[in-house]
C-alpha positions as MATLAB code, in Angstrom:
seq = 'MTGLRANMFLVALGLSLLGLVMVYSATYRDYGTQYLLLRAGHVVLGVMAFILASRVRYTAWRRYAPGLYLAVLIGLFIVLVPGIGHEAGGARRWLDLGPLSLQPGEFAKLASVVVLSCAVARVPADSGLPWRPLAAVGVLFLLVLVEPDFGTSVVLLAGVAGVLWASELRTRDLVFFAAAGVVTLAGVMMLAPYRRERFMTFLDPWSVSDSSGYQVVQSLVAIKAGGLFGSGAGAGSQGVSVPELGTDMIFALIGEELGLFGMVAVIAAFIFLTLAGFSISLRAPSVLGRCLAAGLTTMIAVQAIFNMGAAMVVLPLTGMTLPFISYGGSSLMVCFAAVGILYRISEDSERAREAKPRRRGDANSHRRRRYGGARDTRALRGG';
ca = [
      -0.184   -0.373   -0.167;
       3.048    2.669    0.816;
       4.009    2.175   -2.953;
       0.281    2.805   -4.409;
      -0.039    6.137   -1.980;
       3.003    7.520   -3.448;
       2.661    6.446   -7.204;
      -1.099    7.806   -6.527;
       0.726   11.558   -5.357;
       3.357   11.348   -8.564;
       0.624   10.172  -11.238;
      -1.317   13.565  -10.200;
       1.607   15.238  -10.403;
       2.852   13.963  -13.912;
      -0.619   14.885  -14.544;
       0.333   18.314  -13.296;
       2.894   18.781  -15.099;
       1.694   18.066  -17.907;
      -1.100   20.417  -17.633;
       1.360   22.854  -17.153;
       2.489   22.356  -20.655;
      -0.244   21.827  -21.954;
      -1.945   25.078  -20.802;
       1.165   27.337  -22.076;
       1.524   25.283  -25.209;
      -2.699   27.095  -25.858;
      -1.310   30.210  -24.331;
       1.930   31.361  -25.387;
       1.094   32.938  -28.433;
      -1.500   35.337  -27.211;
      -0.010   36.272  -23.705;
       3.601   34.582  -23.695;
       4.906   33.432  -20.197;
       2.104   35.383  -17.594;
      -0.175   31.822  -18.050;
       2.748   29.055  -17.720;
       3.579   31.096  -14.284;
      -0.070   31.381  -13.086;
       0.010   27.596  -13.122;
       3.095   27.354  -11.876;
       1.549   29.692   -8.895;
      -1.506   26.353   -9.014;
       0.934   23.427   -9.076;
       2.332   24.855   -5.829;
      -0.170   25.567   -3.797;
      -2.255   21.837   -5.518;
       1.026   20.141   -3.672;
       0.872   22.006   -0.407;
      -3.197   21.405   -0.340;
      -2.114   17.544   -0.952;
       0.877   17.847    1.846;
      -1.655   19.273    3.906;
      -4.567   17.361    4.074;
      -2.014   14.094    3.805;
      -1.316   15.331    7.096;
      -4.686   15.775    8.833;
      -6.271   12.098   10.194;
      -9.135   10.635    7.921;
     -11.291   10.589   11.021;
     -10.793   15.050   12.306;
     -12.913   15.313    9.051;
     -15.620   14.680   11.648;
     -14.634   18.234   13.380;
     -13.650   19.320    9.834;
     -16.631   19.277    7.836;
     -19.175   21.831    8.926;
     -16.752   24.816    9.093;
     -15.604   23.293    5.933;
     -19.255   23.505    4.861;
     -19.990   26.601    6.211;
     -16.871   28.597    4.260;
     -18.211   27.043    1.252;
     -21.804   28.557    1.705;
     -20.586   31.678    2.226;
     -18.252   31.790   -0.520;
     -21.083   30.158   -2.701;
     -23.496   33.180   -1.244;
     -20.538   35.851   -1.830;
     -19.844   34.843   -5.742;
     -23.319   35.802   -7.071;
     -23.642   39.083   -5.222;
     -23.368   42.072   -7.931;
     -20.119   43.779   -8.530;
     -18.432   41.146   -5.811;
     -18.040   38.253   -8.058;
     -16.633   38.310  -11.226;
     -18.589   37.283  -14.210;
     -17.207   36.200  -17.356;
     -19.383   34.201  -20.357;
     -22.245   34.632  -18.694;
     -21.096   32.982  -15.370;
     -20.192   34.246  -11.817;
     -18.051   31.264  -10.534;
     -14.935   33.689   -9.076;
     -14.291   36.221   -6.451;
     -10.795   38.525   -7.280;
      -8.549   37.741   -4.924;
      -5.227   39.934   -7.139;
      -3.703   37.602   -9.136;
      -5.282   34.472   -8.184;
      -8.868   33.628   -8.186;
     -11.138   31.496   -6.529;
     -14.020   29.298   -7.721;
     -16.076   28.371   -4.332;
     -17.769   26.059   -6.698;
     -15.044   23.325   -6.790;
     -14.854   23.373   -3.275;
     -18.040   22.719   -2.748;
     -17.743   19.737   -4.898;
     -15.205   18.903   -1.480;
     -17.343   20.033    0.906;
     -20.497   17.930   -0.605;
     -18.219   14.281   -0.306;
     -16.744   15.184    3.061;
     -20.385   16.221    4.555;
     -22.456   13.192    3.692;
     -19.482   11.024    3.931;
     -19.145   12.048    7.528;
     -23.189   12.035    8.469;
     -23.787    8.539    6.659;
     -20.977    6.689    8.474;
     -23.403    8.024   11.774;
     -26.138    6.338   10.448;
     -26.369    2.214   11.611;
     -26.952    0.060    9.015;
     -29.253   -0.676    6.620;
     -31.303    2.769    7.517;
     -32.850    5.022    5.268;
     -31.998    8.065    3.150;
     -30.109   10.835    6.287;
     -32.395   13.858    4.405;
     -30.778   16.867    6.869;
     -27.653   16.125    5.316;
     -28.997   15.407    1.930;
     -30.539   18.648    1.912;
     -27.702   20.412    3.325;
     -25.746   18.907    0.033;
     -28.316   19.750   -1.751;
     -28.148   23.390   -1.148;
     -24.184   23.719   -2.317;
     -26.289   22.005   -5.584;
     -28.558   24.291   -6.009;
     -26.433   27.220   -5.489;
     -23.725   25.839   -7.787;
     -26.478   25.698  -10.470;
     -27.505   29.151  -10.244;
     -24.089   30.698  -11.142;
     -24.902   28.790  -13.895;
     -22.421   25.489  -13.722;
     -24.544   22.499  -14.792;
     -21.087   21.049  -14.903;
     -19.441   21.553  -11.303;
     -22.979   20.398  -10.384;
     -22.357   17.490  -12.761;
     -19.181   16.333  -10.584;
     -20.412   17.480   -6.791;
     -23.991   14.441   -7.461;
     -21.365   12.076   -8.742;
     -19.352   13.032   -6.112;
     -22.486   12.174   -3.310;
     -23.485    8.781   -5.503;
     -19.811    7.395   -5.168;
     -19.919    7.901   -1.123;
     -24.310    6.449   -1.183;
     -22.728    3.431   -2.818;
     -20.174    3.326   -0.010;
     -22.184    3.579    2.165;
     -24.118    0.381    4.276;
     -27.673    2.551    3.921;
     -30.839    0.447    2.340;
     -30.652   -0.290   -1.205;
     -34.801    0.697   -1.732;
     -33.627    3.351   -1.033;
     -30.006    4.160   -2.468;
     -32.090    2.812   -5.843;
     -34.816    5.675   -5.492;
     -31.570    8.448   -4.503;
     -29.756    7.537   -8.659;
     -33.217    7.191  -10.479;
     -34.375   11.031   -8.918;
     -30.933   12.261   -9.327;
     -30.448   10.606  -12.756;
     -34.420   12.520  -13.800;
     -33.574   16.059  -12.477;
     -29.296   16.423  -14.400;
     -32.016   15.457  -17.669;
     -34.759   17.717  -16.654;
     -32.206   20.225  -15.865;
     -29.978   20.126  -18.817;
     -33.167   19.774  -20.936;
     -35.316   22.757  -19.606;
     -31.929   26.026  -20.245;
     -31.926   26.040  -24.330;
     -28.578   26.549  -24.088;
     -28.144   22.773  -22.603;
     -30.867   21.487  -24.622;
     -28.727   22.436  -27.818;
     -25.293   21.106  -26.538;
     -27.131   17.943  -26.437;
     -28.493   17.948  -29.437;
     -25.448   19.172  -30.791;
     -23.670   15.944  -29.702;
     -26.357   14.270  -31.768;
     -24.866   15.535  -34.345;
     -22.128   18.193  -34.831;
     -21.266   17.983  -38.684;
     -24.683   19.590  -39.227;
     -24.062   22.424  -36.965;
     -20.275   23.431  -37.536;
     -20.618   26.776  -37.973;
     -22.726   27.232  -34.948;
     -23.193   25.267  -31.673;
     -21.033   22.690  -33.228;
     -18.497   24.393  -33.814;
     -15.821   23.442  -30.812;
     -16.397   19.818  -30.416;
     -15.720   19.092  -34.969;
     -12.934   21.694  -34.409;
     -11.761   18.905  -31.418;
     -11.861   16.611  -33.901;
      -9.980   18.321  -36.067;
      -7.288   18.926  -33.264;
      -7.101   14.867  -32.486;
      -7.533   13.994  -36.026;
      -3.943   15.804  -36.609;
      -2.276   14.602  -34.362;
      -2.021   10.989  -35.958;
      -0.103    8.312  -33.388;
       3.229   10.724  -32.145;
       1.427   14.629  -32.707;
       3.383   17.445  -33.796;
       5.134   17.986  -30.443;
       4.375   20.621  -27.461;
       3.794   24.098  -28.706;
       3.217   23.146  -32.780;
       0.437   22.087  -33.054;
      -1.451   24.074  -35.623;
      -5.625   23.333  -35.454;
      -5.637   23.331  -31.981;
      -5.740   27.268  -32.069;
      -9.032   27.201  -33.324;
     -10.660   25.148  -30.374;
     -12.364   27.689  -28.118;
     -11.380   27.057  -24.624;
      -8.635   25.282  -25.550;
      -6.515   25.707  -22.078;
      -9.043   23.874  -20.296;
     -12.846   22.369  -21.289;
     -10.889   21.961  -24.172;
      -7.671   20.500  -23.084;
      -7.793   16.619  -24.297;
      -7.878   18.285  -27.347;
      -4.164   19.933  -27.581;
      -3.092   17.314  -26.359;
      -4.130   14.715  -29.172;
      -2.789   17.147  -31.876;
       0.467   17.928  -30.076;
       1.216   14.810  -27.946;
      -0.930   12.302  -30.182;
      -2.541    9.184  -30.003;
      -0.077    7.897  -27.735;
       0.400   10.944  -25.514;
      -3.967   10.584  -24.988;
      -4.270    6.361  -24.149;
      -1.234    7.356  -21.200;
      -3.535   10.530  -19.899;
      -6.263    7.813  -20.231;
      -3.962    4.649  -18.302;
      -2.347    7.669  -16.027;
      -6.584    7.856  -14.907;
      -7.486    4.786  -14.904;
      -4.972    3.789  -12.464;
      -6.219    6.914   -9.774;
      -9.889    5.162  -10.265;
      -8.172    2.295   -9.642;
      -5.892    3.239   -6.817;
      -9.249    4.944   -5.169;
     -11.325    2.637   -5.210;
      -9.454   -0.060   -3.892;
      -8.577    2.058   -1.140;
     -11.814    2.284    0.010;
     -12.508   -1.634   -0.190;
      -9.746   -1.471    2.532;
     -10.989    1.473    4.287;
     -11.272    0.310    8.575;
     -14.362    2.406    8.681;
     -17.038    3.291    7.069;
     -16.121    6.999    6.742;
     -13.024    6.198    5.240;
     -14.579    3.629    2.228;
     -17.601    6.950    1.827;
     -14.921    9.439    1.488;
     -12.463    7.591   -0.560;
     -15.377    6.208   -2.767;
     -16.736    9.565   -3.029;
     -13.668   11.551   -3.847;
     -11.960    8.798   -6.537;
     -15.689    9.221   -8.454;
     -15.402   12.862   -8.725;
     -12.325   12.665  -10.546;
     -13.043    9.462  -12.599;
     -16.311   11.843  -13.347;
     -14.788   14.708  -14.568;
     -12.206   12.946  -16.340;
     -14.728   10.513  -18.123;
     -16.540   14.029  -19.074;
     -13.752   16.139  -20.399;
     -12.109   13.226  -22.072;
     -15.466   12.326  -23.861;
     -16.862   15.586  -24.668;
     -13.440   16.267  -26.683;
     -13.456   13.232  -28.413;
     -17.609   13.885  -29.354;
     -18.683   10.661  -27.547;
     -20.099   12.382  -24.544;
     -22.565   15.440  -24.610;
     -20.191   18.650  -23.426;
     -21.060   19.773  -20.354;
     -17.997   22.396  -19.740;
     -16.067   19.938  -17.486;
     -11.720   21.188  -17.235;
      -9.367   18.258  -16.934;
      -8.306   16.624  -13.587;
      -4.749   18.423  -12.792;
      -4.271   18.964  -16.445;
      -6.649   22.114  -17.057;
      -6.213   25.749  -16.289;
      -7.626   26.721  -12.526;
      -5.492   26.805   -9.490;
      -9.036   26.182   -7.706;
      -9.686   23.094   -9.231;
      -6.353   22.013   -9.412;
      -6.280   22.531   -5.531;
      -9.775   20.415   -4.691;
      -8.151   17.402   -6.812;
      -4.827   17.682   -4.790;
      -6.491   17.477   -2.079;
      -8.248   14.560   -2.660;
      -5.502   13.133   -3.422;
      -4.207   13.460    0.041;
      -7.177   12.394    1.437;
      -7.178    9.106    0.227;
      -3.259    8.977    1.030;
      -3.933    9.037    4.119;
      -7.048    7.138    4.707;
      -4.553    4.189    3.161;
      -1.929    5.569    5.453;
      -4.266    4.771    8.336;
      -5.727    1.672    6.901;
      -2.592    0.286    6.804;
      -2.386    1.374   10.442;
      -4.917   -0.229   11.897;
      -4.450   -3.032    9.882;
      -0.675   -3.574   11.936;
      -2.404   -3.306   15.018;
      -4.691   -6.080   15.447;
      -4.145   -7.753   18.093;
      -2.575  -11.715   17.944;
      -4.037  -14.564   17.683;
      -5.114  -14.788   21.575;
      -2.328  -16.720   23.395;
       0.705  -15.402   21.308;
       3.053  -13.989   24.230;
       3.866  -11.445   22.119;
       0.831   -9.841   21.048;
       0.745   -8.491   24.935;
       4.689   -7.357   24.798;
       4.121   -5.277   21.443;
       0.866   -3.558   23.674;
       2.984   -2.990   26.417;
       5.886   -1.411   24.905;
       3.886    0.358   22.511;
       4.577   -1.437   19.071;
       2.577   -1.256   16.344;
      -0.600   -1.332   17.754;
      -1.377    2.302   17.226;
      -5.722    3.292   18.454;
      -5.923    6.374   16.859;
      -5.523    4.090   13.149;
      -8.276    2.391   14.987;
     -11.023    5.401   15.047;
     -13.263    5.488   11.818;
     -17.085    5.192   11.809;
];
């Protein structure tokens, strides 16, 4: 498990460094090194978030969950206030903090997983849904949707689904909630004209290639131009025609400049992170650890799947960024914090297994407990 934890961090760091190169490649023609330096600062903040999260015992999130929820809730309200929240592209999602900006919606994903995990860990097995915590998470979902930020709201619900999947709640209630969630998302998507247009565009992008389908068609053109090995970092010429190249469509730039092999490598990295995260969830010593790990892993995996799927036009465009790679400091900090929490759950799980007493009658077990050997009661506190 030690190697798994270390490899998770190294893969996340490798993806973020790849993002540094890709963001620079997408922006240097118009902005020089401006976004390269900003992105480098984001990576530093992300690594700091990982270090901080990995040093917090996962059981301690029970104490921090209310404060985290309140801070995110206040941030989501403030960002909607005209004159305070920064508006771009018809959405008000950012708080300007000098050279950097903060996106409360990104932290809402993390807060939802943490708050709900702490709640379901206290519920007896085979119980019904904990409606009060779900209502609290629902408030975050609605505020993110009002910004509007449909992509982030979908990822938030995906994290919630991961938590509930790993819980010990009654199965029929989980099925009901899943069905209600799917109907809600479908309704939200189809009621808004621009979201409905995105879905219709996905069905036949070439018929509207000069209007609503322009972005995804140009993404396909860029990926096709990359071939097997790509044109090389910074040498792509088709990607410059793709809107939102450094954020929503950065996977198209990877396809053009690094080719099919680069795309496969990125997909393999996310598959590894997903399998490692679910492995940590299955080995967690408590319901809290299991739900936290499953929710955070699902959150990252779903976001990556939808971003890469949209770039390859196998899924509708939802405006999601690619975890660790796309430009965005808040997203990078949340992703690194998630990996840090997974790291600590894995570490505490290993300590819990080592702390289990040996068979009754083993003389060495009493001696190890007496002199403070492998047994560490802190590792056993969970859910």
